[in-house]
C-alpha positions in Angstrom: 0.1 0.3 0.0 1.6 3.5 -0.6 1.2 6.4 1.6 -2.0 8.8 -0.5 -3.7 5.7 -0.3 -2.8 4.8 3.2 -3.8 8.5 4.3 -6.9 8.3 2.4 -8.2 4.7 3.7 -7.0 5.7 7.4 -8.6 8.6 7.1 -11.6 7.3 5.8 -12.1 4.3 8.5 -12.0 7.1 10.9 -14.4 9.6 9.5 -14.6 12.9 9.1 -14.9 14.1 12.9 -11.6 12.5 14.0 -8.2 12.7 12.4 -5.3 10.7 12.3 -1.4 11.7 12.6 1.1 11.6 10.0 3.0 9.5 12.5 0.7 7.0 12.7 0.6 6.2 8.5 4.6 6.7 8.5 4.1 3.4 11.4 2.1 1.8 9.4 4.0 1.4 6.3 7.6 1.8 7.8 7.6 0.6 11.2 11.4 0.3 11.3 12.6 3.5 10.3 9.4 5.9 10.0 10.7 9.0 11.6 13.1 9.1 8.3 9.4 8.5 6.4 7.9 11.3 7.9 8.7 14.1 5.4 7.6 12.0 2.7 4.0 11.4 4.5 3.7 15.3 5.5 4.5 15.7 1.8 1.8 13.4 0.5 -0.7 14.9 3.2 0.0 18.4 2.0 -1.2 16.9 -1.9 -3.6 15.3 -0.8 -5.0 18.9 0.7 -4.7 20.4 -2.4 -6.4 17.9 -4.4 -9.2 18.4 -1.5 -9.5 14.8 -0.4 -8.6 15.5 2.9 -8.1 18.7 5.3 -4.6 19.2 7.3 -5.6 20.7 11.1 -3.7 22.0 13.9 -5.5 22.1 17.5 -8.5 21.1 15.7 -8.4 24.3 13.0 -7.5 23.6 9.0 -4.2 25.1 8.7 -2.5 26.9 6.1 0.2 24.3 4.6 2.2 26.4 2.7 3.0 27.5 6.1 2.9 24.7 8.2 4.7 24.5 12.4 4.2 21.7 14.5 2.3 19.0 14.6 -0.7 19.0 12.5 -3.4 16.0 12.0 -5.4 14.3 8.6 -8.8 14.4 8.5 -11.1 13.1 5.8 -12.7 16.0 3.9 -16.8 15.1 4.5 
């Protein structure tokens, strides 16, 4: 399973009222070196956000993806 489909399937299973952490996706796909894959997971989530498939949030509020600082969550778009 690739990063994009894992993000979408995990977020869809949670539903629009819950979110997932990018590290959760990285741990699922790359259990032995997930930290090294965090940038790839976040970059993929940002691309999905730009495509309108997911929403990236901080403290429950959608963020401007060009200026992310700190931890984020990923939600499926309603």
